N, C-alpha and C positions, 0 to 999 in steps of 0.2 A: 519405267514406262507403266508397269502394272500398278504402281502406287498412284500414279497420276490418274489412271483410268478409274481406280477405286475412289479416289478423292472426287472426281467428277460425278460419279454415280451417287456418292453420298450427298453432294450438293443438290443434285436433281431430286433426291428423296426428300431433302430438307425443304426444297422449294415446293414440293407437293403438299407438305404440311402447311406452308405459309399461304397456300391458295385455298385452304379449307373454308367452307361457308361461314359467314358471320352470323352472330346470334346463337342462341341455344335452342335446341328442339324442345317443344312442349311435350308433356306426357300424352300419348295417344288416347283419345276418348273412345267411348263405345261406338259412336256414330262413324268416326273416321279413324280406324286403328292404325293406318299407315300414314296419316297426315302429320306433317312437321311444320313448325313455325320457323321461318328463316327470314332475317332482316334484309339480306342482299342476295344477289345472284350466286348460284353455285358454279364455281369454276374449277374446283378441285375434285379429288376422288375420295372415297371413304377410306378411313384409316386402315381398315383390315385389307384393303387392296394395295397399299403402298409396298409392303414387304414382297409379295409375289411380283409386283411390277418391277421392283429393283432387281429381283432375282432374274427375271427374264431379260432385262437390259444387260445385266452383268454377263449372262451367258452369251449374248450376242456380241458384246464388246470384248470381254476377257477371254472367252472360249473361242476366239477367232481362229480359223484354220489357216495356219501358216505353212502347211506342207508344200512340198515341191509341186505336187499335182495341182494344188489350188493356185499356185503362182501364175499359171497360164491364164487363169480366169480373172486375175486382178490387173491392176494398172502397171505392173512391173514390165510387161512386154510391150507396152505402148511406146516406150522410149521417150515419153514426154519430158522426163526430168533426168535424162541420161548424162553421165559424165564421160569424158574422153581421157584416154590414158595411152602412153607409148612405153614400150619396154621390149626386152628380149626374153624368150622362153628359157626359164632356168630349170623347171621341173614340171612333171605331170604326174599326178597321183589320183587315180580314180576319176572323179568328176570335178577335179580342181586343176587349175593351171597357175603356176607361180611365175610371175613376171618380175625380172630385175629391171630397175630403172636407173637412169643416168645420175651422175653426181652422187650426192649423199642421200637421195630419196630412198625410203624403205621399199622392200619388196612388197608385192601385192599378190594375194591369193584370190583368184576369181573362181566362183562356183560356176561350172559349165553345166547347162541343162539341155534337154532334148530340143527346146525351142531356140537355143543359141545358134546363130549363123556363124559357121567357122569356114574360112577360106584360106588356102595356101597358094600363093601366086595366082590368084583369081579363080581357082578351082575349089569346089565344095569338098571338104574333108571332115573327118571326125577330129575332135580335140586331141585324142590319143595319137594321132598321126603327125602332130606338129613337132618338128625336130628342135632339139635344144639349140639355142643360139639364134633361132628365127626371130626377126624383128616383127613386133605385133602392134597394131593400132587397135585398141579395144574401146568399145562402148559398154558401160556398165551402169547398173542402177543399184541402189541400196534397198534391201528388204530387211528391215530391222537394222542389225549391225552387219549383215552379210552382204558383200558385194557380189551381185549376180551379173554374169557376162551376158549381154544381149547380142554382141557381135564381136568376132575376133577376125581381123584381116591380117594375115601373116605373110611375110616375104621370106623365102628360103635364105639361110645364111650364105654369104658370099664365100666362094672357094678361096682359101688362102694360097698365096703364091710364094 
């Protein structure tokens, strides 16, 4: 992903050079020391401004804050592109819940955050209170490669007879 961003930034920098003014500046005269002769309109920026402009853009794009605190401010919690998942609680470790799925589907580790809505039999609980074996319907969204739980609706495991 970083390589793709760097490539995009480099293309933008190259485009800035392509938009440089046409013609060549004349030597300034005594009468007009700052005057320049240009054959066409100026749509680009000065060459000495390209490097800093690329640096600022790279900081905004590459240095993007992906911390858990910033996730609440981004589109992760809007649920706009959320995925659904069903499984049973296999393990809970810190702020992660591992769900086992039916058939031959692999297990899924969901990152649980403060904003995640967790319910057990319709009552709000903490993710650490989910019992192993509880059936869970989860909504999650990807933040980079990490699945972030938006909502966990759990049902207590049925008593065995």
